[in-house]
C-alpha positions in Angstrom: 0.0 0.0 0.0 1.3 3.5 -0.9 1.0 6.2 1.7 0.5 9.8 0.7 -0.1 13.1 2.5 -2.6 15.7 1.3 -1.4 19.3 1.7 -3.6 22.4 1.3 -2.9 26.0 0.7 -4.5 29.0 -0.9 -3.1 30.0 -4.3 -2.9 33.4 -6.0 -2.3 34.5 -9.6 -0.5 37.7 -10.5 0.7 39.4 -13.7 4.4 39.4 -13.9 7.0 41.5 -15.9 9.2 39.4 -18.1 12.6 41.0 -18.7 12.9 42.3 -22.2 9.1 42.3 -22.9 6.4 44.9 -22.3 3.9 44.2 -19.5 1.1 43.9 -22.1 1.1 43.6 -25.8 -1.9 44.3 -28.1 -2.8 42.5 -31.3 -5.6 43.3 -33.7 -7.0 40.6 -36.0 -9.1 41.4 -39.0 -12.5 39.6 -38.9 -12.7 39.4 -42.7 -9.3 37.7 -43.3 -6.5 36.1 -41.5 -4.2 39.1 -41.2 -3.2 40.7 -37.9 -1.1 43.6 -36.7 1.2 41.2 -34.8 1.9 41.9 -31.1 2.5 45.6 -30.4 3.8 47.2 -27.2 1.4 50.2 -27.8 -2.3 49.9 -28.7 -1.8 52.9 -31.0 0.5 50.9 -33.2 -2.1 48.2 -33.6 -4.9 50.7 -34.2 -2.8 52.4 -36.9 -2.3 49.0 -38.6 -6.1 48.5 -38.6 -6.7 51.9 -40.2 -4.2 51.1 -42.9 -5.6 47.6 -43.5 -9.2 49.0 -43.8 -7.9 51.7 -46.2 -6.5 49.0 -48.4 -9.5 46.7 -48.0 -12.7 48.9 -47.5 -14.9 45.9 -46.7 -12.6 44.8 -43.8 -14.1 46.9 -41.0 -14.3 44.5 -38.1 -11.4 43.7 -35.7 -10.9 41.8 -32.5 -8.2 42.6 -30.0 -6.0 40.1 -28.2 -4.1 41.4 -25.2 -1.1 39.3 -24.2 0.1 39.4 -20.6 2.3 37.0 -18.6 0.8 35.5 -15.5 2.2 33.4 -12.6 0.5 31.2 -10.0 2.1 30.7 -6.5 1.0 29.7 -3.0 -0.1 32.5 -0.7 1.6 31.0 2.3 3.1 27.8 3.6 1.7 24.5 2.6 0.0 22.9 5.6 -0.3 19.1 6.2 
């Protein structure tokens, strides 16, 4: 028979800064085709891309935003038996 111990603790999740990367990147995807702005550190850069894309493709007027952020989970305190 194998013996095991159960341990319980509360966990938390927090956003983390990854060295060399912005805290959040924004990416806009065209709803009419498969093109996207690619990840941008500033939302304005992604919005500018969408305006240029719509200008070149007048029927491409819908976009969805994806925000990329790094997250980490960790125990809030000591693990108790």
